[in-house]
C-alpha positions in Angstrom: -48.4 -214.4 117.0 -45.4 -216.7 117.6 -45.2 -215.9 121.3 -49.0 -216.6 121.6 -48.5 -220.0 119.9 -45.7 -221.0 122.3 -47.6 -219.7 125.3 -50.7 -221.7 124.3 -48.7 -224.9 123.9 -46.7 -224.5 127.1 -49.9 -223.6 129.1 -51.5 -226.9 128.1 -54.1 -225.1 126.0 -54.0 -227.6 123.1 -57.0 -226.3 121.2 -55.4 -222.8 121.2 -52.1 -224.3 120.1 -53.6 -226.0 117.1 -55.6 -222.9 116.2 -52.5 -220.8 116.3 -50.5 -223.4 114.3 -53.2 -223.5 111.7 -53.1 -219.7 111.5 -49.3 -219.8 110.9 -49.6 -222.5 108.3 -52.2 -220.5 106.5 -50.0 -217.5 106.6 -47.0 -219.3 105.1 -48.8 -221.2 102.4 -51.5 -218.8 101.2 -50.9 -216.6 98.2 -51.3 -212.9 99.0 -53.5 -210.6 97.1 -51.7 -207.9 95.2 -50.9 -205.1 97.6 -51.8 -207.1 100.7 -50.0 -205.1 103.3 -51.0 -207.2 106.2 -49.6 -210.3 104.5 -46.3 -208.6 103.9 -46.2 -207.3 107.4 -46.8 -210.7 108.9 -44.1 -212.2 106.8 -41.6 -209.6 108.0 -42.6 -210.4 111.6 -42.3 -214.1 110.9 -38.7 -213.7 109.5 -37.8 -211.6 112.6 -39.2 -214.2 115.0 -37.3 -217.0 113.3 -34.1 -214.9 113.4 -34.6 -214.4 117.1 -35.1 -218.1 117.6 -32.0 -219.0 115.6 -29.9 -216.5 117.7 -31.3 -218.2 120.8 -29.9 -221.6 119.8 -27.0 -220.2 118.0 -27.9 -222.3 115.0 -26.2 -225.2 116.8 -25.5 -228.5 115.1 -26.8 -231.8 116.4 -23.3 -232.5 117.9 -23.2 -229.1 119.6 -26.7 -229.6 121.0 -25.7 -233.1 122.2 -22.6 -231.8 123.9 -24.7 -229.1 125.6 -27.2 -231.7 126.8 -24.4 -234.0 128.1 -22.7 -231.0 129.9 -25.9 -229.6 131.4 -28.0 -232.7 132.2 -25.5 -235.5 132.6 -22.7 -233.8 134.4 -20.5 -234.0 131.3 -20.5 -237.8 131.3 -21.1 -239.1 127.8 -21.4 -242.7 129.1 -24.3 -241.7 131.3 -26.0 -240.1 128.3 -25.4 -243.2 126.3 -26.9 -245.4 129.0 -29.9 -243.1 129.1 -30.5 -243.4 125.3 -29.9 -247.2 125.4 -32.5 -247.8 128.1 -35.0 -245.8 126.1 -34.3 -247.7 122.9 -34.5 -251.1 124.6 -38.0 -250.4 126.0 -39.9 -248.8 123.2 -41.5 -250.0 120.0 -39.0 -250.0 117.1 -41.1 -247.6 115.1 -40.6 -244.9 117.7 -38.5 -241.8 117.2 -37.4 -240.0 120.4 -36.5 -236.4 120.7 -35.4 -234.1 123.6 -36.8 -230.6 123.9 -36.7 -227.8 126.5 -34.1 -226.1 128.5 -31.6 -229.0 128.3 -31.4 -228.2 124.6 -31.7 -224.4 124.7 -29.8 -223.9 127.9 -32.5 -221.7 129.5 -36.2 -221.9 130.6 -38.7 -220.7 128.0 -40.8 -218.5 130.4 -38.2 -216.5 132.3 -34.8 -217.1 130.6 -33.3 -218.7 133.7 -30.4 -221.0 133.0 -30.7 -224.8 133.2 -30.7 -226.0 136.9 -31.0 -222.4 138.1 -32.8 -223.7 141.2 -30.0 -226.2 142.1 -28.5 -229.4 140.7 -31.0 -231.8 139.4 -34.0 -229.4 139.5 -34.5 -228.9 135.8 -36.4 -231.7 134.1 -35.8 -233.5 130.8 -38.7 -233.3 128.3 -38.8 -236.4 126.0 -41.2 -236.6 123.1 -41.9 -240.1 121.7 -43.0 -240.0 118.0 -44.9 -242.8 116.4 -48.3 -244.5 116.2 -47.7 -247.6 118.3 -46.4 -245.7 121.4 -49.6 -243.6 121.6 -51.5 -246.8 122.6 -49.5 -246.8 125.8 -51.5 -243.8 127.1 -54.9 -244.0 128.7 -57.9 -242.3 127.2 -57.7 -239.4 129.6 -54.0 -239.0 128.9 -54.4 -237.0 125.7 -54.9 -233.4 124.7 -56.0 -234.7 121.3 -57.1 -238.4 121.3 -54.5 -240.7 119.7 -52.7 -237.7 118.3 -51.0 -235.7 121.1 -50.7 -236.9 124.7 -50.1 -235.1 127.9 -46.7 -235.6 129.4 -46.2 -238.5 131.8 -45.0 -236.5 134.8 -45.4 -235.8 138.4 -48.5 -233.9 137.5 -50.0 -236.9 135.6 -48.2 -239.9 136.9 -50.8 -242.5 136.0 -51.7 -241.8 132.4 -49.3 -244.3 130.9 -48.7 -247.2 133.4 -46.5 -249.2 131.0 -44.1 -246.3 130.6 -43.9 -245.6 134.4 -41.0 -248.1 134.9 -39.1 -246.6 132.0 -39.6 -243.1 133.5 -38.4 -244.2 136.9 -35.3 -245.8 135.4 -34.5 -242.7 133.4 -34.8 -240.5 136.4 -32.4 -242.7 138.3 -29.9 -242.4 135.5 -30.2 -238.7 135.0 -30.9 -237.9 138.7 -33.5 -235.4 137.7 -37.2 -235.4 136.7 -38.1 -236.8 133.3 -41.3 -236.1 131.4 -42.5 -238.4 128.6 -44.9 -237.2 126.0 -46.1 -238.9 122.8 -47.2 -237.5 119.5 -47.6 -238.1 115.8 -45.1 -236.9 113.2 -47.2 -234.0 111.9 -47.5 -232.5 115.4 -43.7 -232.6 115.9 -43.5 -230.9 112.5 -45.7 -228.1 113.7 -43.9 -227.7 117.0 -40.4 -228.1 115.8 -40.0 -227.2 112.1 -42.9 -224.7 111.8 -43.0 -223.0 115.1 -39.2 -223.3 115.6 -38.9 -225.1 118.9 -35.4 -226.7 118.9 -35.0 -230.3 119.7 -32.3 -233.0 119.7 -33.0 -236.4 118.2 -32.0 -239.1 120.6 -33.2 -242.1 118.7 -34.2 -242.3 115.1 -37.2 -244.4 114.0 -36.1 -247.9 112.9 -36.9 -248.5 109.3 -38.6 -251.7 108.2 -36.2 -254.0 106.4 
């Protein structure tokens, strides 16, 4: 089930993703009937999948993940990474949280296990997710998988879906010297993708709290 969820999300089949996510949520929150063997079996499978996912990331701390990202994506230069984050923070609404997902965090591609930049320096991209209500308004109507909830990535595939973010993306690509994809979502979607489904991510910028 877990593999099907990830494959659905990665293949841009958003309806399948939400359907699978709902199935997992129902599995984890429902109360089993006495002697429900299928329920018990599914929970055993779920624990095994989560254990495999933890082994994949090595249960890394935020610092360890940050060090890995700096080493893999920024040539080991923490100043370059800091500049990357500062540029993001200066150009987004203050209620936006920013996380980095993908092979820069895990160290390998999800589909074939190839290491980051396996095809040469600067070939692996950086997958940014912007989390917040205001930032969703920067995407065009046709730039969503689910309207005003979960956007497509601003990328080479869809370069015109968020014109106001295009200059930011260009600047970030100049800094990182590699492709950068920028997606936007609401908090509960990130919960499904990160906390529930187990996709690891590194928080680059925390949401600014109102004073």
